[in-house]
C-alpha positions as CSV (number, residue, x, y, z in Angstrom):
1,M,206.0,142.5,19.1
2,L,205.1,146.6,19.3
3,Y,204.7,148.0,16.2
4,P,207.7,151.2,15.8
5,T,205.9,154.5,16.1
6,D,206.0,155.9,12.3
7,T,204.1,152.6,11.2
8,T,200.9,153.1,10.9
9,P,198.1,149.7,11.5
10,P,196.1,147.9,9.2
11,G,193.0,149.8,8.7
12,A,193.4,153.1,10.1
13,A,193.2,154.8,7.2
14,Q,189.4,153.7,6.8
15,L,188.6,153.9,9.9
16,A,190.0,157.1,9.5
17,G,187.6,158.0,6.9
18,V,184.5,156.0,8.9
19,R,184.9,159.2,11.3
20,T,184.9,161.7,8.7
21,Q,181.7,160.5,7.4
22,I,180.4,160.3,11.0
23,R,181.0,164.1,11.4
24,A,179.9,164.9,7.8
25,L,176.5,163.1,9.3
26,T,176.1,165.8,12.1
27,E,175.9,168.4,9.3
28,H,172.1,167.5,8.9
29,D,169.5,169.3,9.6
30,V,167.5,166.5,10.6
31,T,164.6,168.6,12.2
32,T,163.8,169.3,8.3
33,M,163.4,165.7,7.0
34,S,160.3,163.8,6.4
35,A,159.3,161.3,9.0
36,R,160.0,158.7,6.4
37,D,163.7,159.9,6.1
38,R,164.1,160.0,9.7
39,A,163.2,156.7,10.6
40,A,165.2,155.0,7.9
41,R,168.2,156.8,8.8
42,L,167.6,155.4,12.3
43,R,167.6,152.4,10.8
44,D,170.8,152.5,8.6
45,L,173.1,153.9,11.7
46,R,171.7,151.4,14.2
47,V,172.8,149.4,11.4
48,C,175.9,151.0,11.4
49,I,176.6,150.6,15.2
50,D,176.0,146.9,15.7
51,A,178.2,146.5,12.8
52,L,181.0,148.4,14.3
53,E,180.0,146.7,17.5
54,A,180.8,143.2,16.0
55,E,184.1,144.2,14.5
56,F,184.7,145.8,18.4
57,T,184.6,142.8,19.3
58,R,186.2,140.6,16.7
59,T,189.6,142.9,17.4
60,L,188.8,142.9,21.1
61,A,188.9,138.9,20.7
62,A,192.5,138.9,19.0
63,S,193.5,141.1,21.3
64,D,192.7,139.0,24.5
65,T,194.2,136.1,23.1
66,H,197.0,137.9,22.5
67,G,197.9,139.3,25.8
68,D,197.3,142.9,24.5
69,G,196.6,144.7,28.1
70,E,199.3,142.7,29.9
71,L,202.0,143.9,27.1
72,L,201.0,147.3,26.9
73,D,200.3,148.6,29.9
74,G,201.4,145.5,32.2
75,A,197.4,145.3,32.6
76,R,196.5,142.2,34.9
77,S,193.7,141.3,32.3
78,T,192.0,142.2,29.2
79,A,188.8,143.4,30.8
80,S,191.2,145.9,33.3
81,W,192.6,146.9,30.4
82,L,189.6,148.1,28.4
83,R,188.4,149.3,32.1
84,A,191.4,151.8,32.2
85,S,192.7,152.2,28.5
86,L,188.7,153.5,27.2
87,R,187.4,153.4,30.6
88,L,184.0,151.2,30.7
89,A,182.1,150.1,33.5
90,P,183.1,146.9,35.3
91,G,180.7,145.0,34.6
92,D,180.5,146.2,30.3
93,A,184.2,145.3,30.1
94,A,183.5,141.9,31.3
95,E,180.4,141.1,29.2
96,R,182.6,142.4,26.6
97,V,185.1,140.4,27.0
98,R,183.1,137.0,27.4
99,I,181.6,137.5,24.3
100,A,184.3,138.3,22.4
101,R,185.8,135.0,24.0
102,A,182.3,133.2,22.6
103,G,181.5,134.4,19.3
104,F,184.9,135.3,17.8
105,T,187.8,132.9,18.9
106,G,188.0,129.2,16.6
107,E,184.5,126.9,16.9
108,A,182.9,129.4,19.6
109,P,179.3,128.5,20.7
110,L,178.3,132.6,20.0
111,S,180.4,132.1,16.1
112,T,176.5,132.0,14.1
113,A,175.4,135.0,16.7
114,A,178.5,137.0,15.7
115,A,178.1,136.4,12.3
116,A,174.7,137.4,12.4
117,V,175.6,140.9,13.6
118,A,178.3,141.1,11.2
119,A,175.8,140.8,8.9
120,G,173.5,143.1,10.0
121,D,170.6,141.1,11.0
122,V,170.8,140.4,14.6
123,T,171.6,144.0,16.8
124,F,174.2,144.0,19.6
125,D,171.9,144.3,22.0
126,Q,170.1,140.8,21.2
127,L,173.8,139.2,21.0
128,R,174.7,140.1,24.4
129,A,171.0,138.5,25.4
130,I,171.5,135.1,23.2
131,A,175.7,135.5,25.4
132,R,173.9,135.6,28.7
133,G,171.4,132.6,28.2
134,T,174.0,130.4,27.0
135,S,177.0,130.6,28.8
136,E,176.0,128.3,31.2
137,L,175.2,125.8,28.5
138,E,177.9,123.2,27.3
139,S,179.4,123.7,24.2
140,R,177.1,121.5,21.7
141,P,174.0,122.4,23.1
142,A,175.5,126.2,23.4
143,G,176.0,126.3,19.8
144,R,172.3,124.9,18.7
145,A,170.9,127.2,21.3
146,T,172.8,130.0,19.5
147,Q,171.5,129.1,16.2
148,L,167.7,128.9,17.3
149,L,168.0,132.4,19.2
150,S,169.5,134.2,16.3
151,D,166.9,133.0,13.9
152,L,164.3,133.8,16.9
153,A,166.1,137.4,16.8
154,R,165.5,138.3,13.4
155,D,161.9,138.5,13.9
156,V,162.0,139.9,18.1
157,D,163.1,141.6,20.1
158,A,166.1,142.1,23.0
159,G,163.9,141.6,25.4
160,A,161.8,138.3,23.7
161,V,165.4,137.0,23.1
162,R,166.1,136.6,26.5
163,V,163.1,134.9,27.6
164,A,163.6,132.1,24.9
165,A,167.2,131.6,25.7
166,R,165.8,130.8,29.6
167,H,163.2,128.5,28.6
168,L,165.9,126.8,26.1
169,R,167.8,126.3,29.4
170,H,164.8,124.7,30.8
171,V,164.3,122.5,28.2
172,V,168.3,121.7,27.3
173,D,169.4,121.1,31.2
174,P,166.6,121.0,33.4
175,D,169.1,120.4,35.9
176,G,171.2,123.2,36.1
177,A,168.4,125.8,35.3
178,A,167.0,124.2,38.6
179,L,170.3,124.9,40.5
180,S,170.1,128.3,38.3
181,F,166.5,129.2,39.9
182,A,167.9,127.8,43.7
183,A,170.8,129.6,43.6
184,K,168.6,133.1,42.5
185,F,166.9,132.3,46.1
186,E,169.7,131.9,48.0
187,A,170.6,135.2,46.8
188,R,167.9,137.0,48.0
189,R,168.4,139.8,50.1
190,A,167.2,143.7,51.4
191,S,168.9,146.2,53.6
192,F,166.9,149.0,55.4
193,A,169.4,152.1,56.5
194,P,169.6,155.3,57.9
195,L,171.1,158.1,55.6
196,L,173.1,161.3,57.2
197,D,169.8,163.8,55.8
198,G,167.0,162.0,57.8
199,M,165.8,159.5,54.9
200,Y,166.4,156.0,54.4
201,R,167.5,153.4,52.3
202,L,165.8,150.4,51.5
203,E,167.1,148.2,48.7
204,L,165.8,144.9,47.6
205,M,167.6,142.1,45.7
206,A,164.7,139.8,44.6
207,D,164.5,136.0,43.4
208,P,161.7,135.6,40.0
209,E,159.0,134.4,42.4
210,G,159.7,137.1,45.1
211,A,160.0,139.2,42.5
212,A,156.3,138.1,40.6
213,V,154.5,138.8,44.4
214,L,156.1,142.1,44.7
215,D,155.6,143.4,40.8
216,A,151.8,142.0,41.5
217,G,151.2,143.7,45.2
218,L,152.9,147.4,43.3
219,T,151.1,146.9,40.1
220,A,147.5,146.9,41.6
221,L,148.2,150.2,43.8
222,M,151.0,152.7,41.5
223,A,148.5,153.3,38.7
224,P,148.2,157.5,38.5
225,D,145.3,158.8,40.3
226,G,144.0,161.2,37.5
227,A,145.7,163.8,35.1
228,D,146.4,165.2,38.3
229,D,148.4,163.0,39.6
230,L,152.4,164.6,39.5
231,R,153.7,161.8,41.1
232,T,157.0,160.0,39.6
233,T,156.7,156.4,38.8
234,P,159.2,155.9,41.2
235,Q,157.5,158.3,43.9
236,R,153.9,155.7,43.1
237,R,156.1,152.6,43.7
238,Y,157.2,153.6,47.0
239,D,153.3,155.1,48.1
240,A,152.2,151.1,47.1
241,V,154.9,149.5,48.9
242,I,153.6,152.0,52.3
243,T,150.5,151.4,51.4
244,I,150.7,147.3,51.7
245,F,152.4,147.5,54.9
246,R,150.3,149.8,56.4
247,H,147.6,147.0,55.5
248,A,149.5,144.4,57.1
249,L,150.1,146.4,60.5
250,G,146.2,147.4,60.9
251,A,145.1,144.4,59.9
252,G,146.6,142.8,62.9
253,S,147.5,139.1,61.7
254,L,151.7,139.4,62.5
255,P,153.1,138.1,64.8
256,T,153.8,140.1,68.1
257,V,156.8,141.8,68.8
258,G,157.2,143.1,72.8
259,G,154.3,141.2,73.7
260,T,152.2,143.7,71.3
261,T,151.0,143.4,67.6
262,P,153.7,145.9,65.7
263,Q,152.6,149.4,65.5
264,V,154.5,152.6,64.9
265,M,154.8,154.6,68.0
266,V,154.7,158.4,68.0
267,A,155.2,160.2,71.2
268,C,154.0,163.8,72.3
269,T,152.1,165.6,74.4
270,P,148.2,166.5,75.0
271,E,149.1,169.9,73.8
272,T,150.9,168.5,70.9
273,V,147.9,166.5,70.0
274,A,145.5,169.6,70.1
275,G,148.0,171.5,68.1
276,A,148.6,174.0,70.6
277,R,151.0,176.7,69.6
278,H,154.0,176.6,70.3
279,A,153.5,172.8,71.9
280,P,156.9,170.3,71.1
281,P,156.3,168.4,68.0
282,G,155.8,164.3,68.0
283,V,159.1,162.1,67.7
284,L,159.6,159.4,65.9
285,P,161.1,156.2,67.6
286,D,164.5,157.1,66.3
287,G,163.6,160.8,68.0
288,T,162.8,162.7,63.9
289,P,160.7,165.2,64.6
290,L,156.9,165.2,62.8
291,P,155.3,168.1,61.2
292,Q,152.1,169.0,63.0
293,A,149.8,168.5,59.4
294,T,151.8,165.3,59.6
295,L,150.7,163.8,63.7
296,D,147.2,165.0,62.6
297,R,147.3,162.7,59.5
298,I,148.1,159.5,61.6
299,A,146.0,161.0,64.3
300,C,142.9,160.4,62.0
301,D,143.8,156.8,62.0
302,A,145.5,155.4,65.4
303,A,145.3,153.8,68.6
304,I,145.9,156.8,70.9
305,A,147.4,155.6,74.0
306,R,148.7,157.3,77.3
307,V,151.8,156.2,79.0
308,V,153.3,159.2,82.2
309,F,156.9,159.4,82.6
310,G,158.2,160.7,85.7
311,P,161.3,163.0,85.2
312,A,164.0,160.4,85.3
313,G,162.3,158.2,82.7
314,E,160.6,155.8,84.7
315,V,156.7,154.5,83.8
316,L,154.1,156.2,86.4
317,D,150.9,155.8,84.1
318,Y,149.6,154.2,81.8
319,G,145.7,154.4,80.6
320,R,144.4,151.5,77.8
321,T,144.0,152.3,74.2
322,R,141.3,154.1,72.3
323,R,140.8,153.2,68.5
324,L,139.3,155.6,66.9
325,F,137.1,153.9,64.7
326,S,135.7,150.2,65.7
327,P,135.9,147.3,63.6
328,A,132.4,147.2,62.8
329,Q,132.4,151.0,62.2
330,R,135.6,150.4,59.5
331,R,132.9,147.2,57.7
332,A,129.9,150.1,58.0
333,L,132.8,152.7,56.0
334,W,133.5,150.4,53.2
335,A,130.4,149.1,53.0
336,R,129.4,152.9,52.2
337,D,132.9,154.3,50.5
338,R,133.7,151.2,48.7
339,G,137.7,152.3,48.4
340,C,139.4,155.7,48.5
341,R,136.4,159.0,48.7
342,F,138.1,161.3,46.9
343,P,136.8,161.9,43.2
344,G,137.7,159.7,40.9
345,C,140.5,157.7,42.8
346,G,138.9,154.8,44.5
347,A,142.0,153.2,45.7
348,P,140.6,149.8,48.0
349,W,143.5,149.7,50.6
350,T,142.1,153.1,53.0
351,Q,142.1,154.6,56.1
352,A,139.4,156.5,57.9
353,H,139.1,160.1,58.0
354,H,137.6,162.4,59.9
355,V,136.2,166.0,58.7
356,V,136.5,167.4,61.7
357,P,139.8,166.4,63.2
358,W,139.4,164.6,66.3
359,Q,141.6,166.4,67.9
360,H,139.6,168.8,67.2
361,G,137.0,167.6,69.3
362,G,135.6,165.2,65.8
363,A,132.8,162.6,66.3
364,T,133.9,159.2,65.4
365,D,130.6,158.6,63.5
366,L,129.9,157.5,59.9
367,S,128.7,160.7,59.1
368,S,132.0,162.6,60.5
369,A,134.0,160.4,58.7
370,V,135.4,159.0,54.9
371,L,137.6,156.7,53.7
372,V,140.8,157.7,52.4
373,C,144.2,156.0,50.1
374,E,147.4,156.6,51.6
375,V,148.3,159.6,49.1
376,H,145.2,161.4,49.3
377,H,145.2,161.4,53.2
378,H,148.5,163.2,52.6
379,R,147.0,165.9,50.5
380,L,144.0,166.4,53.2
381,H,147.1,166.8,55.8
382,E,150.5,167.9,54.1
383,D,148.6,169.6,50.2
384,R,145.9,171.8,53.4
385,W,142.9,170.2,51.1
386,R,139.8,170.1,53.1
387,I,136.3,168.4,52.9
388,E,133.4,170.1,52.9
389,I,129.7,168.6,54.1
390,I,126.8,169.7,51.7
391,D,124.6,168.4,54.1
392,G,124.1,168.5,57.3
393,A,121.6,166.0,57.9
394,R,123.3,163.3,56.2
395,G,127.0,164.3,56.6
396,T,129.6,162.3,54.3
397,N,126.9,159.8,53.5
398,G,125.5,162.6,50.9
399,P,127.6,164.4,48.8
400,V,131.1,165.9,50.1
401,A,132.5,168.9,48.8
402,W,136.9,168.4,48.3
403,V,138.3,171.7,48.0
404,D,142.5,172.3,47.3
405,R,144.0,175.3,48.5
406,D,143.1,177.3,45.9
407,G,139.5,176.7,46.6
408,T,138.2,174.2,43.4
409,R,135.8,172.2,44.8
410,R,135.4,168.8,43.5
411,V,132.2,166.8,44.7
412,T,131.5,163.4,45.0
413,E,129.0,160.5,47.1
414,P,129.2,157.3,48.7
415,T,129.2,154.8,45.8
416,A,126.4,153.3,45.5
417,P,125.6,149.8,46.7
418,R,126.1,146.7,44.8
419,W,123.3,145.1,46.5
420,P,119.1,145.5,45.4
421,L,118.3,147.3,48.6
422,P,114.0,147.7,49.0
423,L,112.2,150.5,47.8
424,R,111.3,151.1,51.3
425,L,111.3,149.8,55.1
426,T,109.3,147.8,56.1
427,T,108.2,147.2,60.0
428,D,108.7,144.5,62.2
429,R,104.7,144.1,62.9
430,Q,104.3,143.6,58.8
431,L,106.4,141.3,58.6
432,A,104.8,139.3,61.6
433,G,101.5,139.9,60.0
434,A,102.8,138.4,56.2
435,R,103.9,135.5,57.9
436,S,100.6,135.1,59.6
437,P,98.0,132.3,57.8
């Protein structure tokens, strides 16, 4: 039965007083408080917020039990009423209803944790973690698990409670935990689609084991390259993904596609490769044109294949693939540089870069090449950095200067070998003499 419009609901006056006190709190100048007073204020505010969350959820449980949403507004469910009337997100609304039913209705399994929230001993975020961790357990083990997690929550944060709940699930219901783990694997997916502005969207939904593999690879490659690395964390994560894929493509161990190893194809004219002014741009397989600086970077460490097309698109002639650096040269570069040569970097997954661009007549020699990672290869081309050889006789086997667009120079030398070298070379004749009796 609906309340008459002139009837004041029980507790309305107290809630009005709470709102008045909250408005009064906002009048305090928190910038003039001491650090100790602000910390105490934050703790007290958090306790008040959690207490209000608990009371909100207790009232929500009663509203759900009596079907208030349907009675008042004809809502299909309590969750839909929360979305429409309180503007909650769908997932948040549904979870709040589940917590209300599990924690505030009779002998509910979450009643212990809910009481702890109301008492200020457990936060509402911890209650969420407990609810998620025990949602698939039967009533009796769920109640016991709730008690254990509530006790734990007094000493640890919500993240630790989530981890403990997953461990409890494996102890209490190992078969169910195994089925849940398998279901997560079945839910794995990846999508890769073009957007209207020329960008692409890659989305992943990873199971726990796959996520651990991804995290291990990304963590190893997404560390900042120094104080001047202005990339955001998502940008560094993306660069790490591209580096992993480039390494996999360059390793030559992937299955063949169309009779050849997977590779990124760029179509361009000889004039474009040479950087001639007004030459047509190189294009990717989807037709996206490339800026000249990007094409120059790709040409630094690529296989160049000649394919001549006729006016109707027929192949008239094709030449052999010509690699810029042989496997032996790459091994020698690695033995010398031991990773990216950029000052302070040393990243292990690298590309070979010509100090003098190959398309401009640069030699494919060890003395004119350095190893660089994906990020610093971009800086050399797109950000207009350059490398200056300091000792012409030694080339890149000696010190080189990295010069940014402002003219600032940073000098690096090849990494010292990790194995001992003799102080002087010994001729074959001397070695033969040493072996003779």
